[in-house]
C-alpha positions in Angstrom: -7.8 -13.1 -26.4 -8.0 -9.3 -26.7 -5.0 -7.2 -27.7 -3.6 -5.6 -24.5 -3.0 -2.2 -26.2 -6.6 -2.0 -27.2 -7.9 -3.0 -23.7 -5.7 -0.2 -22.2 -6.8 2.4 -24.7 -10.5 1.6 -24.2 -9.9 1.2 -20.4 -8.6 4.8 -20.1 -11.8 6.3 -21.5 -14.0 3.8 -19.5 -12.2 4.7 -16.3 -12.5 8.4 -17.0 -16.2 8.1 -17.5 -16.6 5.9 -14.4 -14.7 8.4 -12.3 -16.6 11.3 -13.8 -20.0 9.8 -13.1 -19.3 9.9 -9.4 -18.7 13.7 -9.6 -21.9 15.3 -11.0 -20.5 18.8 -10.2 -17.7 18.2 -12.6 -20.2 17.3 -15.3 -21.8 20.7 -14.9 -18.4 22.4 -15.3 -17.9 20.5 -18.6 -21.2 21.8 -19.8 -20.2 25.3 -19.1 -16.8 25.0 -20.8 -17.8 23.1 -23.9 -17.7 26.2 -26.0 -13.9 26.4 -25.8 -13.2 22.7 -25.6 -14.6 21.9 -29.0 -12.8 24.6 -31.0 -9.6 23.9 -29.2 -10.0 20.2 -30.0 -10.6 20.9 -33.7 -7.5 23.2 -33.7 -5.5 20.4 -32.1 -6.8 17.9 -34.7 -5.6 20.3 -37.4 -2.2 20.6 -35.8 -2.0 16.8 -35.6 -3.0 16.4 -39.2 -0.4 19.1 -40.1 2.4 17.2 -38.5 1.5 14.2 -40.6 1.1 16.1 -43.9 4.0 18.5 -43.4 6.5 17.3 -40.8 7.9 20.2 -38.7 11.4 18.7 -38.2 13.8 16.6 -40.2 14.0 14.0 -37.5 11.2 11.4 -37.7 11.1 10.8 -34.0 10.3 14.4 -33.2 7.7 14.4 -35.9 6.1 11.3 -34.4 6.1 12.8 -30.9 4.6 16.0 -32.1 1.9 14.3 -33.9 1.0 11.9 -31.1 1.1 14.7 -28.5 -1.2 16.9 -30.6 -3.5 14.0 -31.3 -3.7 13.1 -27.6 -4.5 16.7 -26.5 -7.1 17.0 -29.4 -8.7 13.7 -28.4 -9.2 14.7 -24.8 -10.4 18.2 -25.7 -13.0 16.7 -28.1 -14.1 14.2 -25.5 -14.6 17.1 -23.0 -16.4 19.1 -25.6 -18.8 16.4 -26.7 -19.5 15.5 -23.0 -20.1 19.1 -22.3 -22.5 19.4 -25.2 -24.4 16.3 -24.0 -24.6 17.7 -20.5 -25.7 21.1 -21.7 -28.4 20.0 -24.2 -29.5 16.5 -23.4 -28.8 15.6 -19.8 -30.6 18.6 -18.3 -33.7 17.9 -20.4 -33.7 14.2 -19.3 -33.2 15.2 -15.6 -36.1 17.7 -15.7 -38.4 15.1 -17.4 -37.5 12.5 -14.8 -38.5 14.8 -11.9 -42.0 15.2 -13.2 
């Protein structure tokens, strides 16, 4: 029996991809914006790591929320950036070769 938290975590990304596949116009927008999604995701990852290595507050609950929030934002920005890179450099090449 799978762990429910893991199923939910993977399910969120699966549902995002499934919903995004129905909207090809949104894929093109991700391809155009990948140049700022990736650096912002890397910066968010650095902030998340910073909250772990050097906690900003004395209260552990606030540190945990800051780290989890920064990690969540960084994760989605990196997902958008990597998807945009794929659309920009691979997907267009495959679509043009399929049309031939």
